N, CA, C and O atoms as a printed pandas DataFrame, in Angstrom:
     atom_number atom_name residue_name chain_id  residue_number  x_coord  y_coord  z_coord
0              1         N          MET        A               1   48.557  121.878  144.913
1              2        CA          MET        A               1   49.880  121.273  145.615
2              3         C          MET        A               1   51.082  121.727  144.599
3              4         O          MET        A               1   52.169  122.027  145.093
4              5         N          LYS        A               2   50.920  121.772  143.385
5              6        CA          LYS        A               2   52.053  122.395  142.297
6              7         C          LYS        A               2   52.742  123.412  143.198
7              8         O          LYS        A               2   53.950  123.431  143.434
8              9         N          ALA        A               3   51.545  124.513  143.815
9             10        CA          ALA        A               3   52.277  125.501  144.180
10            11         C          ALA        A               3   53.121  125.442  145.541
11            12         O          ALA        A               3   54.029  126.217  145.840
12            13         N          ILE        A               4   52.702  124.500  146.213
13            14        CA          ILE        A               4   53.422  124.412  147.447
14            15         C          ILE        A               4   54.605  123.693  147.072
15            16         O          ILE        A               4   55.636  124.004  147.669
16            17         N          LEU        A               5   54.690  122.373  145.794
17            18        CA          LEU        A               5   56.022  122.202  145.622
18            19         C          LEU        A               5   56.996  123.333  144.920
19            20         O          LEU        A               5   58.214  123.448  145.060
20            21         N          LEU        A               6   56.243  124.006  144.252
21            22        CA          LEU        A               6   56.975  125.030  143.581
22            23         C          LEU        A               6   57.871  126.163  144.325
23            24         O          LEU        A               6   58.849  126.731  143.839
24            25         N          THR        A               7   57.205  126.398  145.864
25            26        CA          THR        A               7   57.404  127.145  146.360
26            27         C          THR        A               7   58.600  126.998  147.588
27            28         O          THR        A               7   59.162  127.898  148.212
28            29         N          ALA        A               8   58.765  125.535  147.684
29            30        CA          ALA        A               8   59.597  124.621  148.314
30            31         C          ALA        A               8   60.927  124.684  147.899
31            32         O          ALA        A               8   61.901  124.984  148.590
32            33         N          PHE        A               9   60.881  124.251  146.221
33            34        CA          PHE        A               9   61.925  124.481  145.642
34            35         C          PHE        A               9   62.448  125.980  145.438
35            36         O          PHE        A               9   63.625  126.340  145.410
36            37         N          ILE        A              10   61.443  126.672  145.319
37            38        CA          ILE        A              10   62.321  128.086  145.149
38            39         C          ILE        A              10   63.056  128.457  146.574
39            40         O          ILE        A              10   64.202  128.905  146.576
40            41         N          LEU        A              11   62.409  128.266  147.630
41            42        CA          LEU        A              11   63.277  128.591  149.141
42            43         C          LEU        A              11   64.252  127.646  149.244
43            44         O          LEU        A              11   65.304  128.127  149.665
44            45         N          PHE        A              12   64.297  126.330  148.987
45            46        CA          PHE        A              12   65.279  125.802  148.777
46            47         C          PHE        A              12   66.588  126.232  148.025
47            48         O          PHE        A              12   67.748  126.131  148.422
48            49         N          VAL        A              13   66.159  126.690  146.950
49            50        CA          VAL        A              13   67.316  126.995  146.014
50            51         C          VAL        A              13   68.074  128.656  146.498
51            52         O          VAL        A              13   69.223  129.023  146.748
52            53         N          PHE        A              14   66.813  129.286  146.457
53            54        CA          PHE        A              14   67.285  130.827  147.425
54            55         C          PHE        A              14   68.267  130.527  148.759
55            56         O          PHE        A              14   69.317  131.060  149.117
56            57         N          GLY        A              15   67.542  129.546  149.281
57            58        CA          GLY        A              15   68.230  129.320  150.929
58            59         C          GLY        A              15   69.643  128.864  150.883
59            60         O          GLY        A              15   70.481  129.302  151.671
60            61         N          THR        A              16   69.921  127.957  149.937
61            62        CA          THR        A              16   71.170  127.433  149.736
62            63         C          THR        A              16   72.201  128.355  149.082
63            64         O          THR        A              16   73.332  128.518  149.540
64            65         N          SER        A              17   71.713  128.972  147.933
65            66        CA          SER        A              17   72.604  129.721  147.628
66            67         C          SER        A              17   72.909  130.974  148.146
67            68         O          SER        A              17   74.001  131.467  147.866
68            69         N          PHE        A              18   71.975  131.685  148.990
69            70        CA          PHE        A              18   72.216  132.716  149.557
70            71         C          PHE        A              18   72.548  132.869  151.195
71            72         O          PHE        A              18   72.930  133.816  151.884
72            73         N          GLY        A              19   72.204  131.427  151.487
73            74        CA          GLY        A              19   72.789  131.325  152.991
74            75         C          GLY        A              19   74.390  130.834  153.088
75            76         O          GLY        A              19   74.990  130.947  154.157
76            77         N          GLN        A              20   74.920  130.381  152.112
77            78        CA          GLN        A              20   76.504  130.115  152.587
78            79         C          GLN        A              20   77.258  131.258  152.130
79            80         O          GLN        A              20   77.045  132.128  151.286
80            81         N          LYS        A              21   78.209  131.003  152.937
81            82        CA          LYS        A              21   79.307  132.050  153.073
82            83         C          LYS        A              21   80.594  131.929  152.334
83            84         O          LYS        A              21   81.173  130.843  152.311
84            85         N          LYS        A              22   81.136  133.102  151.655
85            86        CA          LYS        A              22   82.030  132.382  150.623
86            87         C          LYS        A              22   83.243  132.573  151.607
87            88         O          LYS        A              22   83.288  133.343  152.566
88            89         N          ALA        A              23   84.234  131.695  151.159
89            90        CA          ALA        A              23   85.446  131.578  151.944
90            91         C          ALA        A              23   86.315  132.512  151.864
91            92         O          ALA        A              23   86.645  132.547  150.679
92            93         N          SER        A              24   86.838  133.236  152.398
93            94        CA          SER        A              24   87.613  134.264  152.104
94            95         C          SER        A              24   88.998  133.888  151.859
95            96         O          SER        A              24   89.597  133.218  152.700
96            97         N          THR        A              25   89.557  134.261  150.779
97            98        CA          THR        A              25   91.021  133.618  150.383
98            99         C          THR        A              25   91.739  134.919  150.483
99           100         O          THR        A              25   91.444  135.989  149.951
100          101         N          GLU        A              26   92.582  134.672  151.144
101          102        CA          GLU        A              26   93.948  135.616  151.578
102          103         C          GLU        A              26   94.971  135.343  150.835
103          104         O          GLU        A              26   94.904  134.269  150.236
104          105         N          THR        A              27   96.341  136.277  150.612
105          106        CA          THR        A              27   97.543  136.123  150.144
106          107         C          THR        A              27   98.367  136.698  151.320
107          108         O          THR        A              27   98.146  137.687  152.018
108          109         N          ILE        A              28   99.255  135.912  151.342
109          110        CA          ILE        A              28  100.505  136.229  152.085
110          111         C          ILE        A              28  101.847  135.979  151.394
111          112         O          ILE        A              28  101.849  135.085  150.548
112          113         N          VAL        A              29  103.181  136.746  151.666
113          114        CA          VAL        A              29  104.178  136.736  151.341
114          115         C          VAL        A              29  105.157  136.484  152.729
115          116         O          VAL        A              29  105.047  137.307  153.638
116          117         N          ILE        A              30  106.060  135.405  152.876
117          118        CA          ILE        A              30  106.607  134.703  153.980
118          119         C          ILE        A              30  108.079  134.709  153.482
119          120         O          ILE        A              30  108.276  133.912  152.564
120          121         N          GLN        A              31  109.084  135.383  153.858
121          122        CA          GLN        A              31  110.418  135.232  154.038
122          123         C          GLN        A              31  111.114  133.863  154.731
123          124         O          GLN        A              31  111.223  133.553  155.917
124          125         N          THR        A              32  111.481  133.267  153.671
125          126        CA          THR        A              32  112.290  131.832  154.086
126          127         C          THR        A              32  113.380  131.452  153.982
127          128         O          THR        A              32  113.884  131.822  152.922
128          129         N          SER        A              33  114.145  130.751  154.719
129          130        CA          SER        A              33  115.465  130.355  154.729
130          131         C          SER        A              33  116.314  129.403  153.450
131          132         O          SER        A              33  117.521  129.172  153.379
132          133         N          ALA        A              34  115.153  128.947  152.465
133          134        CA          ALA        A              34  115.506  128.440  151.112
134          135         C          ALA        A              34  116.729  128.484  150.453
135          136         O          ALA        A              34  117.171  129.624  150.594
136          137         N          GLN        A              35  117.444  127.840  149.843
137          138        CA          GLN        A              35  118.189  127.757  149.232
138          139         C          GLN        A              35  118.504  127.687  147.790
139          140         O          GLN        A              35  119.260  128.495  147.252
140          141         N          CYS        A              36  117.813  126.537  147.051
141          142        CA          CYS        A              36  118.066  125.894  145.785
142          143         C          CYS        A              36  116.827  125.076  145.337
143          144         O          CYS        A              36  115.827  124.918  146.038
144          145         N          ALA        A              37  116.964  124.687  144.373
145          146        CA          ALA        A              37  115.597  124.194  143.652
146          147         C          ALA        A              37  115.089  122.949  144.637
147          148         O          ALA        A              37  113.981  122.472  144.881
148          149         N          ASP        A              38  116.026  122.747  144.946
149          150        CA          ASP        A              38  115.098  121.107  146.037
150          151         C          ASP        A              38  114.533  121.723  147.333
151          152         O          ASP        A              38  113.702  121.102  147.996
152          153         N          CYS        A              39  115.122  123.334  147.813
153          154        CA          CYS        A              39  114.204  123.346  148.976
154          155         C          CYS        A              39  112.738  124.134  148.220
155          156         O          CYS        A              39  111.654  124.229  148.795
156          157         N          LYS        A              40  112.978  124.544  147.086
157          158        CA          LYS        A              40  111.753  124.978  146.344
158          159         C          LYS        A              40  110.767  124.369  146.218
159          160         O          LYS        A              40  109.675  124.715  146.670
160          161         N          GLU        A              41  111.030  123.210  145.483
161          162        CA          GLU        A              41  110.301  122.025  145.408
162          163         C          GLU        A              41  109.470  121.070  146.647
163          164         O          GLU        A              41  108.437  120.438  146.424
164          165         N          ARG        A              42  110.108  121.125  147.849
165          166        CA          ARG        A              42  110.143  120.546  149.060
166          167         C          ARG        A              42  108.954  121.634  149.759
167          168         O          ARG        A              42  107.970  121.103  150.274
168          169         N          ILE        A              43  109.068  123.256  149.768
169          170        CA          ILE        A              43  108.038  123.937  149.984
170          171         C          ILE        A              43  107.141  124.039  149.643
171          172         O          ILE        A              43  106.161  124.256  150.354
172          173         N          GLU        A              44  107.130  123.930  148.479
173          174        CA          GLU        A              44  105.899  123.945  147.519
174          175         C          GLU        A              44  104.628  123.075  147.569
175          176         O          GLU        A              44  103.459  123.368  147.820
176          177         N          ASN        A              45  105.417  121.543  147.148
177          178        CA          ASN        A              45  105.039  120.473  147.324
178          179         C          ASN        A              45  104.174  120.524  148.480
179          180         O          ASN        A              45  102.966  120.570  148.249
180          181         N          ILE        A              46  104.678  120.524  150.035
181          182        CA          ILE        A              46  104.123  120.354  151.044
182          183         C          ILE        A              46  102.789  121.643  151.308
183          184         O          ILE        A              46  101.688  121.458  151.828
184          185         N          LEU        A              47  103.334  122.879  150.775
185          186        CA          LEU        A              47  102.312  123.645  151.401
186          187         C          LEU        A              47  101.029  123.465  150.221
187          188         O          LEU        A              47   99.848  123.654  150.514
188          189         N          ASN        A              48  101.498  123.071  148.868
189          190        CA          ASN        A              48  100.501  122.965  148.055
190          191         C          ASN        A              48   99.259  121.578  148.384
191          192         O          ASN        A              48   98.154  121.556  147.842
192          193         N          TYR        A              49   99.569  120.909  149.002
193          194        CA          TYR        A              49   98.726  119.928  149.473
194          195         C          TYR        A              49   98.759  119.920  151.282
195          196         O          TYR        A              49   98.733  118.858  151.905
196          197         N          THR        A              50   98.813  121.152  151.901
197          198        CA          THR        A              50   97.986  121.720  153.082
198          199         C          THR        A              50   96.722  121.873  153.162
199          200         O          THR        A              50   96.292  122.653  152.312
200          201         N          LYS        A              51   95.866  121.388  153.926
201          202        CA          LYS        A              51   94.640  121.790  153.742
202          203         C          LYS        A              51   94.390  123.390  153.968
203          204         O          LYS        A              51   94.898  123.992  154.914
204          205         N          GLY        A              52   93.531  124.025  152.972
205          206        CA          GLY        A              52   93.374  125.321  153.128
206          207         C          GLY        A              52   94.271  126.146  152.566
207          208         O          GLY        A              52   93.962  127.332  152.679
208          209         N          VAL        A              53   95.467  125.889  151.893
209          210        CA          VAL        A              53   96.057  126.272  150.862
210          211         C          VAL        A              53   95.717  126.343  149.164
211          212         O          VAL        A              53   95.595  125.334  148.471
212          213         N          LYS        A              54   95.643  127.186  148.859
213          214        CA          LYS        A              54   95.237  127.403  147.374
214          215         C          LYS        A              54   96.525  127.040  146.562
215          216         O          LYS        A              54   96.661  126.080  145.805
216          217         N          PHE        A              55   97.366  127.927  146.849
217          218        CA          PHE        A              55   98.433  128.129  145.934
218          219         C          PHE        A              55  100.057  128.325  146.682
219          220         O          PHE        A              55  100.118  129.079  147.653
220          221         N          ALA        A              56  100.899  127.869  146.367
221          222        CA          ALA        A              56  102.190  128.297  146.972
222          223         C          ALA        A              56  103.476  128.315  145.893
223          224         O          ALA        A              56  103.662  127.292  145.234
224          225         N          GLU        A              57  104.236  129.301  145.733
225          226        CA          GLU        A              57  104.947  129.361  145.198
226          227         C          GLU        A              57  106.218  130.121  145.648
227          228         O          GLU        A              57  106.092  131.296  145.993
228          229         N          LEU        A              58  107.276  129.603  145.665
229          230        CA          LEU        A              58  108.579  130.389  146.101
230          231         C          LEU        A              58  109.403  130.751  145.023
231          232         O          LEU        A              58  109.744  129.934  144.168
232          233         N          ASP        A              59  109.781  132.073  145.016
233          234        CA          ASP        A              59  110.719  132.801  144.376
234          235         C          ASP        A              59  112.315  132.556  145.028
235          236         O          ASP        A              59  112.605  133.219  146.023
236          237         N          LEU        A              60  113.113  131.813  144.585
237          238        CA          LEU        A              60  114.418  131.096  145.066
238          239         C          LEU        A              60  115.353  132.653  145.095
239          240         O          LEU        A              60  116.233  132.762  145.949
240          241         N          GLU        A              61  115.107  133.743  144.173
241          242        CA          GLU        A              61  115.949  134.816  144.123
242          243         C          GLU        A              61  115.932  135.640  145.235
243          244         O          GLU        A              61  116.931  136.213  145.668
244          245         N          THR        A              62  114.487  135.735  145.849
245          246        CA          THR        A              62  114.317  136.669  146.687
246          247         C          THR        A              62  114.007  135.772  148.280
247          248         O          THR        A              62  113.788  136.318  149.361
248          249         N          LYS        A              63  114.076  134.216  148.002
249          250        CA          LYS        A              63  113.655  133.253  149.074
250          251         C          LYS        A              63  112.039  133.841  149.953
251          252         O          LYS        A              63  111.920  133.899  151.177
252          253         N          LYS        A              64  111.099  134.166  149.073
253          254        CA          LYS        A              64  110.161  134.611  149.678
254          255         C          LYS        A              64  109.036  133.872  148.616
255          256         O          LYS        A              64  108.877  133.946  147.397
256          257         N          VAL        A              65  108.206  132.979  149.914
257          258        CA          VAL        A              65  107.046  132.318  149.082
258          259         C          VAL        A              65  105.764  133.060  149.240
259          260         O          VAL        A              65  105.500  133.662  150.281
260          261         N          THR        A              66  105.026  133.022  148.288
261          262        CA          THR        A              66  103.767  133.489  147.961
262          263         C          THR        A              66  102.596  132.078  148.472
263          264         O          THR        A              66  102.584  130.892  148.144
264          265         N          VAL        A              67  101.764  132.833  149.336
265          266        CA          VAL        A              67  100.828  131.766  149.375
266          267         C          VAL        A              67   99.188  132.122  149.500
267          268         O          VAL        A              67   98.864  132.999  150.300
268          269         N          LYS        A              68   98.296  131.533  148.814
269          270        CA          LYS        A              68   97.314  131.966  148.506
270          271         C          LYS        A              68   96.479  130.614  149.562
271          272         O          LYS        A              68   96.741  129.415  149.656
272          273         N          TYR        A              69   95.551  131.357  150.146
273          274        CA          TYR        A              69   94.959  130.451  151.491
274          275         C          TYR        A              69   93.839  130.725  151.493
275          276         O          TYR        A              69   93.460  131.783  150.990
276          277         N          ALA        A              70   92.740  129.588  152.231
277          278        CA          ALA        A              70   91.604  130.005  152.942
278          279         C          ALA        A              70   91.409  130.317  154.287
279          280         O          ALA        A              70   91.245  129.503  155.196
280          281         N          SER        A              71   91.435  131.512  154.372
281          282        CA          SER        A              71   91.505  131.657  156.174
282          283         C          SER        A              71   90.664  131.403  156.995
283          284         O          SER        A              71   90.802  131.651  158.193
284          285         N          SER        A              72   89.330  130.692  156.317
285          286        CA          SER        A              72   88.547  129.991  157.183
286          287         C          SER        A              72   89.197  128.454  157.629
287          288         O          SER        A              72   88.894  127.871  158.670
288          289         N          LYS        A              73   89.917  128.071  156.853
289          290        CA          LYS        A              73   90.782  126.759  156.700
290          291         C          LYS        A              73   91.859  126.799  157.507
291          292         O          LYS        A              73   92.081  125.874  158.287
292          293         N          ILE        A              74   92.618  127.821  157.423
293          294        CA          ILE        A              74   94.236  127.767  158.247
294          295         C          ILE        A              74   94.483  129.177  158.170
295          296         O          ILE        A              74   93.861  129.963  157.455
296          297         N          SER        A              75   95.483  129.469  158.993
297          298        CA          SER        A              75   96.061  130.673  159.707
298          299         C          SER        A              75   97.186  130.878  159.018
299          300         O          SER        A              75   97.823  130.017  158.412
300          301         N          MET        A              76   97.561  132.598  159.153
301          302        CA          MET        A              76   99.076  132.637  158.667
302          303         C          MET        A              76   99.634  132.198  159.477
303          304         O          MET        A              76  100.476  131.440  158.995
304          305         N          GLN        A              77   99.691  132.228  160.872
305          306        CA          GLN        A              77  100.488  131.499  161.585
306          307         C          GLN        A              77  100.733  129.997  161.346
307          308         O          GLN        A              77  101.873  129.533  161.373
308          309         N          GLU        A              78   99.542  129.180  161.091
309          310        CA          GLU        A              78   99.728  127.511  160.841
310          311         C          GLU        A              78  100.556  127.709  159.262
311          312         O          GLU        A              78  101.600  127.075  159.410
312          313         N          ILE        A              79  100.550  128.040  158.467
313          314        CA          ILE        A              79  101.100  128.287  157.365
314          315         C          ILE        A              79  102.589  128.286  157.503
315          316         O          ILE        A              79  103.326  127.495  156.915
316          317         N          LYS        A              80  103.066  129.431  158.497
317          318        CA          LYS        A              80  104.499  129.702  158.820
318          319         C          LYS        A              80  104.964  128.504  159.449
319          320         O          LYS        A              80  105.925  127.888  158.988
320          321         N          GLU        A              81  104.185  128.031  160.744
321          322        CA          GLU        A              81  104.534  126.426  161.176
322          323         C          GLU        A              81  104.750  125.715  160.401
323          324         O          GLU        A              81  105.760  125.035  160.579
324          325         N          VAL        A              82  103.911  125.470  159.092
325          326        CA          VAL        A              82  103.991  124.179  158.522
326          327         C          VAL        A              82  105.632  124.512  157.990
327          328         O          VAL        A              82  106.491  123.635  158.081
328          329         N          ILE        A              83  105.877  125.612  157.542
329          330        CA          ILE        A              83  106.975  125.857  156.847
330          331         C          ILE        A              83  108.375  125.845  157.827
331          332         O          ILE        A              83  109.449  125.619  157.271
332          333         N          ALA        A              84  108.348  126.022  158.875
333          334        CA          ALA        A              84  109.282  125.471  159.832
334          335         C          ALA        A              84  109.296  124.623  160.665
335          336         O          ALA        A              84  109.829  124.728  161.770
336          337         N          LYS        A              85  108.709  123.673  160.234
337          338        CA          LYS        A              85  108.418  122.119  160.398
338          339         C          LYS        A              85  109.172  121.467  159.181
339          340         O          LYS        A              85  109.865  120.451  159.238
340          341         N          ILE        A              86  108.934  122.174  158.156
341          342        CA          ILE        A              86  109.839  121.368  156.968
342          343         C          ILE        A              86  111.295  121.580  157.374
343          344         O          ILE        A              86  112.262  121.015  156.862
344          345         N          GLY        A              87  111.318  122.411  158.299
345          346        CA          GLY        A              87  112.959  122.837  158.462
346          347         C          GLY        A              87  113.395  124.369  158.074
347          348         O          GLY        A              87  114.572  124.691  158.242
348          349         N          TYR        A              88  112.577  125.189  157.625
349          350        CA          TYR        A              88  112.845  126.463  156.848
350          351         C          TYR        A              88  112.541  127.698  157.907
351          352         O          TYR        A              88  111.692  127.598  158.792
352          353         N          ASP        A              89  113.088  128.493  157.764
353          354        CA          ASP        A              89  112.629  129.748  158.595
354          355         C          ASP        A              89  111.532  130.225  157.979
355          356         O          ASP        A              89  111.414  129.918  156.792
356          357         N          ALA        A              90  110.348  131.173  158.675
357          358        CA          ALA        A              90  109.195  131.476  157.968
358          359         C          ALA        A              90  109.416  132.647  158.916
359          360         O          ALA        A              90  109.406  132.565  160.145
360          361         N          ASP        A              91  109.641  133.876  158.108
361          362        CA          ASP        A              91  109.677  135.102  158.646
362          363         C          ASP        A              91  110.427  135.127  160.206
363          364         O          ASP        A              91  111.634  134.888  160.242
364          365         N          GLU        A              92  109.733  135.405  161.419
365          366        CA          GLU        A              92  110.249  135.627  162.471
366          367         C          GLU        A              92  110.260  134.450  163.359
367          368         O          GLU        A              92  110.798  134.350  164.462
368          369         N          LEU        A              93  109.469  133.432  162.596
369          370        CA          LEU        A              93  109.691  131.932  163.273
370          371         C          LEU        A              93  110.532  131.316  162.721
371          372         O          LEU        A              93  110.501  131.028  161.524
372          373         N          LYS        A              94  111.801  130.887  163.853
373          374        CA          LYS        A              94  112.924  130.138  163.055
374          375         C          LYS        A              94  112.266  128.473  163.672
375          376         O          LYS        A              94  111.474  128.087  164.532
376          377         N          ALA        A              95  113.349  127.741  162.405
377          378        CA          ALA        A              95  112.727  126.323  162.222
378          379         C          ALA        A              95  113.830  125.806  163.498
379          380         O          ALA        A              95  114.962  126.208  163.770
380          381         N          LYS        A              96  112.977  124.751  164.128
381          382        CA          LYS        A              96  113.857  123.777  165.325
382          383         C          LYS        A              96  115.074  123.292  164.704
383          384         O          LYS        A              96  115.007  122.911  163.535
384          385         N          LYS        A              97  116.358  123.246  165.428
385          386        CA          LYS        A              97  117.369  122.567  164.993
386          387         C          LYS        A              97  117.012  121.186  164.444
387          388         O          LYS        A              97  117.256  120.908  163.270
388          389         N          GLU        A              98  116.319  120.143  165.451
389          390        CA          GLU        A              98  116.054  118.809  165.148
390          391         C          GLU        A              98  115.463  118.744  163.468
391          392         O          GLU        A              98  115.836  117.934  162.620
392          393         N          ASP        A              99  114.564  119.715  163.310
393          394        CA          ASP        A              99  113.697  119.863  161.997
394          395         C          ASP        A              99  114.610  120.465  160.620
395          396         O          ASP        A              99  114.178  120.325  159.476
396          397         N          VAL        A             100  115.809  121.087  160.892
397          398        CA          VAL        A             100  116.607  121.609  159.850
398          399         C          VAL        A             100  117.707  120.354  159.630
399          400         O          VAL        A             100  118.075  120.142  158.475
400          401         N          GLU        A             101  118.162  119.640  160.563
401          402        CA          GLU        A             101  118.723  118.522  160.589
402          403         C          GLU        A             101  118.287  117.449  159.802
403          404         O          GLU        A             101  119.098  116.645  159.342
404          405         N          LYS        A             102  116.725  117.335  159.547
405          406        CA          LYS        A             102  116.054  116.363  158.825
406          407         C          LYS        A             102  116.456  116.735  157.358
407          408         O          LYS        A             102  116.542  115.852  156.504
408          409         N          LEU        A             103  116.702  118.052  157.075
409          410        CA          LEU        A             103  116.869  118.264  155.459
410          411         C          LEU        A             103  118.102  117.776  155.100
411          412         O          LEU        A             103  118.934  117.546  155.978
412          413         N          PRO        A             104  118.423  117.523  153.567
413          414        CA          PRO        A             104  119.760  117.263  153.308
414          415         C          PRO        A             104  120.513  118.028  153.456
415          416         O          PRO        A             104  120.233  119.211  153.264
416          417         N          LYS        A             105  121.870  117.590  153.894
417          418        CA          LYS        A             105  122.810  118.758  153.819
418          419         C          LYS        A             105  123.091  119.950  152.947
419          420         O          LYS        A             105  123.398  121.081  153.324
420          421         N          CYS        A             106  122.965  119.592  151.946
421          422        CA          CYS        A             106  122.872  120.718  150.863
422          423         C          CYS        A             106  121.814  122.048  151.043
423          424         O          CYS        A             106  121.995  123.207  150.670
424          425         N          CYS        A             107  120.678  121.472  151.730
425          426        CA          CYS        A             107  119.453  122.704  152.002
426          427         C          CYS        A             107  119.626  122.789  153.270
427          428         O          CYS        A             107  118.493  122.909  153.737
428          429         N          GLN        A             108  120.541  122.799  154.285
429          430        CA          GLN        A             108  120.824  123.149  155.209
430          431         C          GLN        A             108  121.556  124.389  155.714
431          432         O          GLN        A             108  122.679  124.357  155.210
432          433         N          PRO        A             109  121.425  125.403  156.441
433          434        CA          PRO        A             109  122.343  126.699  156.616
434          435         C          PRO        A             109  123.748  126.512  156.129
435          436         O          PRO        A             109  124.510  125.596  156.439
436          437         N          ASN        A             110  123.954  127.412  155.402
437          438        CA          ASN        A             110  125.549  127.182  154.698
438          439         C          ASN        A             110  125.544  125.765  153.733
439          440         O          ASN        A             110  126.617  125.510  153.187
440          441         N          GLY        A             111  124.563  124.963  153.527
441          442        CA          GLY        A             111  125.166  123.966  152.641
442          443         C          GLY        A             111  125.327  124.344  151.213
443          444         O          GLY        A             111  125.620  123.401  150.478
444          445         N          HIS        A             112  125.198  125.554  150.633
445          446        CA          HIS        A             112  125.437  125.819  149.332
446          447         C          HIS        A             112  127.124  126.782  149.372
447          448         O          HIS        A             112  127.315  127.743  148.627
448          449         N          ARG        A             113  127.876  126.421  150.084
449          450        CA          ARG        A             113  129.223  127.484  150.082
450          451         C          ARG        A             113  130.034  126.571  148.935
451          452         O          ARG        A             113  131.147  126.919  148.542
């Protein structure tokens, strides 16, 4: 009986640890239309609370956001769509006018003249 329980335990431990697939983590860099510290905070906060995103940081000097994400939970295109929905361009994906207009005036295009 002890041998059966020991065998079952070993099979359970090895079956669960070896049967699991590791989530693939990818890193992408996306060009945005962000302009200021408020834009940075807005983009980082929303992305960092998006399911599948592990880390997001915007470099204001280059306007590029670096995103580490679980490709099994979210795609690069979905990340770009999140950024565009906030009101910012994301590489070739342009934000819709109505989303841009929801941003504070200073964060809209040419708002920092």
